[in-house]
N, C-alpha and C positions, 0 to 999 in steps of 0.2 A: 504494499501499499504506499509505503514511504517513496519508492521508486514512481509509483504512480503519481502522486504528489509534486515531486519535483520534477516529472514530466510536463504535465500540465502547469503546472506554475510556471516552470520555463518559456513555455509558449505562449502564456499570457504576459510575463513580464517582457519579454523581447518585443512583442506586439505595442506593449505599452510604452516602451521608451521609444521605438520608432514612431509612434503617433505622437509622443510628447513633443519631440523634435520638430515633426512637421507642422502641428497645430501651432505651438510657439512660435514660430518661423512665420507661419501665415499671418497670426494675429498682430505680430509686431511689424509687419509690412503696411498695416493698416495706421502705422505711426510715423512712417516713413514721411509724410508729408511736413508735418511738425519739424523732425531732424533737418529736412530741407530747407526750411523755414529759418531754422538757426543757423544753419550754415551760411544763407543768404546774409544774415547778420553779422558775419566774422567770429563765431563763436571758436574759442580755443578749443584745441584737440582734447585738453583734460576735462573741460567741461562736458564735450560730446560724449566723452568716455564714459563718465558718472550718469549723463542723463541716459545712455543706452542701457548701463547695469541697472539703473533706476526702475526701467521698463519690466524688465524681465520678473522680478517678483508680482508684481501687479497683475501681469498676463498669466501667471502659473496659476492664479486663483480659478482662471477660466480654463486654461488648456489641460490641467490634469484631469478634472471631471470628464472633459470630452475625450481624452485619451484613453481613459480606463473603459469608457462604455465602448468606444472603438475597438480596443483591444479585444473586451469580452466578446463582441460580435462576431470579429475576424478569426480568433484563436478557437472558438467552440463552432462556429460555422465551417471552418477547415476540418476539424476534428470530425466533424459531423458527416462532412462530404466525403472523407476518406475512410468512412465506415468505422474509424476508430471508437467513435462512442457507443456504436453497436457491439464491438468486441468488447468493451467493458460490461457492458449490460450482460452480455453473453455469461461472461465470468461472474454475474451476481453482485457486480459492484454497482451501488445505488448513486442516484444523482448527486445527493447532498455530499457523498464522499467524492465524486466526480469534481463538484463545485466547490470542494471545501479550499483548495488552493486560491481561487478567486476570493472568497469570503476573507481569507486571510490578509491578501494583497490588498483588499479595499480597506480593511481595519488599519493596516498600516499606513495607509495613505490617506485616511482619515486624519490619522494623527498630523501627518504632515500639512496637510489643508488647513486643519486648526490654526497651526503655528504659522502658516502663510496669512489665512484670511484675518485671524485675530491681531497679529503683530507686526508680521513681515512686510506684507503687500500695505497697510496702511502708512507705515513710515516711510516704504520706498514711494508710495504715490505722494507724499508730502514734500519728500527730496526732491522728486521730479517737477513739483510746482516751485520749489524754491529755486531751482536751477532755470526754470523758464523764467521767474521773477527777475534772476539776476541781469538775463540778457534783454529784457524788457527795459522799456524806460520807466523810470521810478516815479511815480504818479499817484495821487489818491486815488483817480479813476479806476487804475488796474487793482487796487486793494479792496474797492467795493465790489465783489462780485456779486452776481445773482444767485440766489439760492444758498447763500453761506449765512452762518450766524457769526459776525464778526465781532470780536472785542479786542482788536488791534488797537484802537483810539480810545486810550483811557479817559474818563470814566465812564466812555458811552459803549453800547453794544446795538451793533445796525443787523438789520435784515433788508436786503432789496429783492423784491420780487422779480422785477427785469428791468433790462436796461435798454434803451433806446436811442442811440448814437451818445449823447452826453447827458440824457436824461433818465432819472431813475424813476421806476414805478413802484406803486406799492411799498411805502417805506415805512419800517418799524425801527423806532429807537428805545433803547432803555438807558436812562440816564442815572447812574447811582450818585444819589446825593450826599452830602457829607455826616447827615443825620443817620445814615443807614436805609432811608428808604429808597425806593425805587420809582424814577418818574417815567412814565410809559407816554408814546408819543406815536401817532398814527398818521401818515399823511399818503395824498395820493399820488405826488411825485415829489422830485427832488434835483438839485444838481450844485456842483461844486464852484465854489466862487473864489477868486483870489483874494488874499487879506493882507494888511499891511503889518501887521504886528507879528510877522512870521509863521503864523498858524493859517490854515485852511478853514474856510466856512463853508459848511455845508447846506444850503439853504433848501428847507422843504415848504412845501407849499399844500393849503386847503386839507387840513387835518384836526384832530382831536388830541387832547391832551388830559391825564389822568395822574393823579398823586393819591397814594394810600393815606390812610388818615393817620394824623399825629396822636402821640398820647395825650387822651383827653378829649379829643374830638370825636364827633359823632358821626360826622359824613365826609367821605373823600372828596377831594376836588377834581373837577372835571371841567373841560370848557373846548372851544373850537378855536382855530386860529387860520388865518390866511397866508401868512408867513412866519417861519421860527427859524432862527438861524443858530446852526450848531458848530462850537468852534472847536475843530479837532488839530490836535497837536501831535505831529507826525514826528514822533521821538525814537521810535523802535526801528530795527533792522529789517534784513532779510528773513533772519533766523524767528521773527515775531509774525511772519505772515499767517493770517487768518486761517484755520483750517476748516476745511470741507468736511462732511459726513465720512467720506470714504479715506480721510486723513487720521481718523481717531482710531486707535486701539481699541479692545474691547474692554479694558478696563478704563480707559477713559470715557468711553461712551457709558458704562456703568456708573461712574463718578457724576457724568453731566446729567443721568437720569435721576440721581439722586437729588443733585442740587435744583433741579426744576420741578420735582415733587415737594421738595422743602417750600418752594417758591409759591405754592399753592396756596398755602395757608396765610390768610390776611391779604390776598392779592383782591383788586378789584374786579369787576364782573367783566371787563373788556380783557383785562389783562389776564384773567384765570381761562378764556378761551384761547388766546393765543399761545399760553404754555402749556394746555393740555394739548395743542396741536403739534408743540414741538416735541412733547414727552411719546407721542404716537411716532414721529418720525423717527427718533433715536430708538424706541423699540421695533420698528420694524428693521431698522440698519442693523441691530444687533442679530434680528431673527434672519436676516439674509445673510451673515457671516456663517451662522451654525447650519442654514441649509446649503450654502455652497461647500461647507466641511463635509455633512452627512451625505450628500447627493452622490459622492463617490460609491457609497456603500449601496444605496437605491439603485445608481445606474448598472452596478454589477448584480445585483439582485434580477434585474430585467434585462440585461444585456445577454446574460449566459443562457437561459433559456430560449430568447428569441433566436441568439445564434445557432442553437441546436435546431430549432423549429425552421429555420429560414434555409438550412441545409446547402449552403451555399459557401465556397471558398474564394469566391471573387472579391478584390478589395472593394471595388466600387460598390457591391452591393451592402456591404458591410459600413462603407463609410457614408453611404446614402440613409440608412437606417438610422445610424449615430447621428446625423446632422439633423434628422427630421426630430427625432426626441428631443435633442439638446434644443433644437429651436423651438419645440413646444414648450420646454422648462423654462429657458429663458425669457419667452414670450410672455408666458405667463406673470413670471416676477416683475418684468417690465410694467405689464400692465398694473398688477398690484404696488408697485412704486408711485404710479400715477395719483394712486389714493391713499399714499401714506401720512397725510396731513388731515385725513378723514376719520378720527379716533372712531365714531360710531360705528365704522365698517370693519373694525378689527384687522388693518390690514398685516400687523405682525402675526397674525394666526394664519390668515389667509396664504401668506407666502409658503407655508407647508404644504400646500395641497398638492403639488407634482410629485415631491418626496413621497408624501403617504400613499398616493397612488400607485407610484413605482413600487414602493416597498410592500403593498398588497398585492399587484399583479404579478409581481415577478415571483413569490413562493406559490401563487394559485396556478401560474404557468409551469412551474418546475413540478408541482403535484400532479398537474395531467399528463406531464412526459413520464412521470414514474408509473403512473396507471396504463399506460399503453401495452 
């Protein structure tokens, strides 16, 4: 039995490594345009090398699941087409024993994927953005990226919904007051304006403002404004570039989640709704990290029986089935990401649906094969 496991496992591992190289290369080619853009800016060779290396861990988060699924389909499809599966079954070997090497490899890759998704890829992604920032023009507009919770400009925290030219839309500002309270501003638009005092003015238009109650007060302060000027002090460096969700490690996401939960206590009604939205976004991001980690197991569970059932040794067939399953999986996750701010839809739970479906369907197919 040990020889059988080593043989099947060796076939699977060989296919996996080849697929990993191919898929990682293909995914990297999608970033060539960015590399060319940096070359045109005259980027130093050292920065180019660092940027190249920072791409790899982020791409592995996607290429490892794709590769193990493809390897499962190809390896077991080849074994089935060559009647080796039939020979094993004739010797009284069950499918759970035949698939044991696949389960073991999937468990090992899940550990690797957790390290990549939880810690290595986020740091690499952040390093990549820092390198891109170094070669770009240092301007406040570059730091106010849409879709990012920005805490670069103390004592303010910003969130920009979208950007049209030099105009920012759907602007949210948290201002940490000296007495420990947080002022909340929400504006329809805003723009960066030059200032004479060495700082930068962020002028926001048509919005509302809220302040929590002080000790002894019964009602919070709220009102509207046509124009409100936020004075931003640009004293940080490139190392303080605000992080996107993809830049946070799993531990940092957990810390931010705890902080926002604590902010719910004593928050004003409008602020409460925004905080709940951010909690939903963080929970969905954390769930995605675990989904991308455990999907290697789900892919192997469904890939091995489908490979046997397909009964094809052709690489094109295995690759086509693999891309179809991966495409459905990631398409569903992308759709859920569009709902990540809608807490009432529980997007952090919806994102698990493909993994659950594959995890249930895989053993079901295996059981049906064993009953033949």
